[in-house]
N, C-alpha and C positions, 0 to 999 in steps of 0.2 A: 288150582281153585277157582281160580277169580274166572276163567275158562268155564270150566262146570257150573260155577253161579250164572254166569250169563247165559248158559243153555236153561239153567232151570226157570230163571226167571220168564225166558222167552217162552215156553214152553207154558206156564203157567197164563201169559197173554194168550198166546194161542188160544188156550182150551179156552177162558174167558169170552173172547172176541169173536169164536166162531160155534155156536149152539148150533148152528143148522149143521154142520160137518156130520158126514156118515158115523156110524156108530164103529165102523173095523177104525175112522182115524183117531177116534177117541180115546180106543183100546192101545192103538199105536204108541202113541203120544204119552198114555200110562204106563206104558210099558218101559218106554224110555224114559219117560219119569223115575221110575222103580230105578232102571238100571242106573242112571246118574247119582241115586241116591247110594244103589249100594259102593259104588267108587267113591261117594265122600266118603263115605264111612270105612272104606280101606283106606285110603289116604289121611284120615284123621288117625286112625292104628297104627300106621307106618309112623305117622310124624309122634305120636304119644312115645313109639319105640327108640325111634331115633334122640326124642330128647332124656328117656331113660339112659341110653347107650350115652348120651353126652354128660350127662349126669354119671352116671359110672366113671368115664372118664378123667373128668374132674374128682368127683368125690367119691369114688370105689373105694373099699377096704384096702387093696393093696397100691394105690395111689394115696390112698391117705398113709398108710404106715410109712412109706418111701419118704412122706414130707414130713413125719416125724422123726425118722433117722438123719434126716438132714438139719432140723431143728437141734436136736441131740447134737448133732456134732460142734454145732454153732453154739454151743451152751445157752440159747435162747429158750428160756422156762417158758416164755409168755406164750412164744409161736406154739410149742408145744403144747400149751396146756389147750389151745385154741384149738389144736387139730384133735386132740384125745375128744374132746367135748363134741366136736364134728363127728367123729367116729362113731359116738356111743349114740348121738341122735342120728345118725343116718343109716347105719349099719348096727342095731341093738345087741345081736347075736353074733358079731364078726367074731372068729377065732383070731383077729389082728389085734383087739381093742388090748386083750390080756398081755402082748408083745407093747403096746404102746405105754400102758400102766406101768410095765416094770422101766421101761426106759424113761418115763417122768420121773418115778419115784431114784430112780437112782442119779438121774439128772438133779435132784432136789437136795440129794445127802453131799454130791459132789460141790453145788456150787456152796452150800452149807460151810462144808470145811474148807473150800476157797476161803470163804467170807471171815471164815477165825481164824486163818494162818495170816490175812491180811491184816486183819484187826492186830494181831500178835506183832507182827512185823512192824505196823503202823505205830505199837506202845512203845517195841525195842528201840526205834529212831527217833522217838519223841524223848525218851529217858535220855538215849545217847548226845541229843542234841541241847537237853537240857544241862546234861554234865557238862558239856562243852562249851555253853555259855557263862556256866557256873565258874570253870575255869578261867576261862578267857576275861571276864569282867572281876573275877578277883583281883586280878594285876593294874583294875583300874580305877581312879578316883574319880566318883562321879559326883555331880553337881545338879542343881535342878534350877531352869529357869522359868519362877512364875509367870512373866511375861507372855515368852514365846510358850512356854507349857515345854520345854524340850530337856530333855536331859543329857548333860554334857559328860563324855568319857573323857581321859586323859591319863597316862600313865601314871602311877605313883610317883615313879621315879623322877618326873617332869618339871620342871621350874613351875612354880606357882604364880609366880608374877611376872608383870612384862619386863622387869628391869635387871632379867636376868638373860644371861647368855644361852640361847636353846634352838634346837631344830626339831620340831616334835609332829606328830599328826593329831586331829582331835576329832570326835566323833560325837555329831548331834542328832540324836534321836527325837523323832518330832511326836507327838500326842498318839500319833497312829500305828507310832512302831517303825518307821522305816528312819532307816540310819541314814544319815551322811557325812561324806569324808572331806576334812581339810586339812590341812596345815601351813603350820606358822615358821616363820623364821624371826628371833628376837635376839638385838644385839644391843648390848649394855656397855658401856665405856665413860671416860672421862670427859672425850673430847666427841663430836658432833661429826658424825660422816657424810650425811645428808643420801644417804642410799639411794641410786638408782639402777642400780644394777647388781645381780646375785651369781656369782661363780662359781660352779662346783667342777672342780678337779676331783674326778671320779677314777683311780688307778691313773689310766690310761688316756679316758674320755674326760672331755671339758662340754658341761651342759649349761646355758644360761638362761637366765629367768628375770625378765624386765617388766618390773611391774607398769601399771597405768599411774598416768598423774593422780597423786592424793594416794594410794593405796597404802604408803608406808606412811605410818605412824610415827607420831614424835612427841617426846616429852621429856621433862625435867625433873630433877629435886635430891633431896639428900645429898648434895654433891657431884651427881651424876647426872647420864642423858641417858637414852633408850630409844631407838627406833627399831619398829617390828611390823613385820608385814602377812597378812590371813587372805588365804585363796583355799576355794575348792580345789581338790584334787582332780584333776584330768590326767586320760589315760596318759600322756606322755609326762604326768608328775607322779603317777603311779610307777611309771616304770623308773623314775629318776631313784625316787625312794627305794623300790626294790633296789636297783641298783648299788645306790648308797649301802643297805642293810648288808649285802652281800661282798664289798669290797674290803680292799684290804687296808686302803686309807683314801679318806676324804677331804679334801681342804675345801672349807667354804670360805670365797671372798667374798666381802659385803663391799659392795664399790660404789664411790660418790664421784664428783664431778672434779674434786682434789684431792680429798682422802680416801681411804680405805683401810680394812680392818680384815685379817685373815686370821683363822682357825681352824684346828682338824677336830671334825665329828668325833666323840667319842665311842668307847665301844657301849656305854650306857645309854648312850642316844640311840644308837642301830637295836638295841636290845626291847627298848621302849618303841620305836620308829613299828618291829616286827611283831610286838604286842597289840599296838592299838591295829594293826589289820588283822589280826586273828580273832580280837575281840568285834571287830568292824562287821567279817566274815560270820562269826557266830553270832550278833544280831541279826542277821540274814542281808546283810549288804553285796553287792553285786559290783560285778565291772561299771567303771565311770560311763558316762552316754554319750561323754565327748574327749 
């Protein structure tokens, strides 16, 4: 095309600059110009034909039908809608339109059914979780901390005061509904132990917990003394609790530098621990992060 344009321009310049040339030369130039114009027209027609062929390759009815089937298989209703509209716009009378319309209608019905089934399944799961939560928390004693805005859950059989011997778990649920699992070990007696270590003899296994300085709280009154330790449930502590629950016998030694106090974890405490773990999971709690 570029070469032909140069020829045309050159011929035009020669025609304009050579007024004295013989008539035969002018006739030859005119003939050559006509030939070039015909060739340009032919090339333009071929170019248009190639564009149309390319358009058919990209947007032909068969090509669009193939795309529609692909979108149908992928359950992509938006892409299928675009393909259908393109087919109608570019090929209004194409027989493929009816087939694509059928695919579109069928996919709409399929997606509607799947959505309905998903909604039913979601509702069933929500109802099951609700009943599970109600059952789990029905065994809990719940209090509300107005300062932290946390809900506190402990098993109903768990000691209510720190001046009672107990090993139990606690759930603290923040205002966003996120639960945190804690554990508490309480000692109560006539004499101070000044506990600095807890030793659990779980059947044939021994596990130790050594609190940091100041983590064991102490107080006294009404003729007795009490010491208690509260901490977050780590993965190790979670394993400890689960081992105690499933154990035949667990002895808790509360060790001080000079004194100690031993007692056996009761079946009631084991049941209470399991109840709290169940409630924790029902409230959406997961495994400890550390």
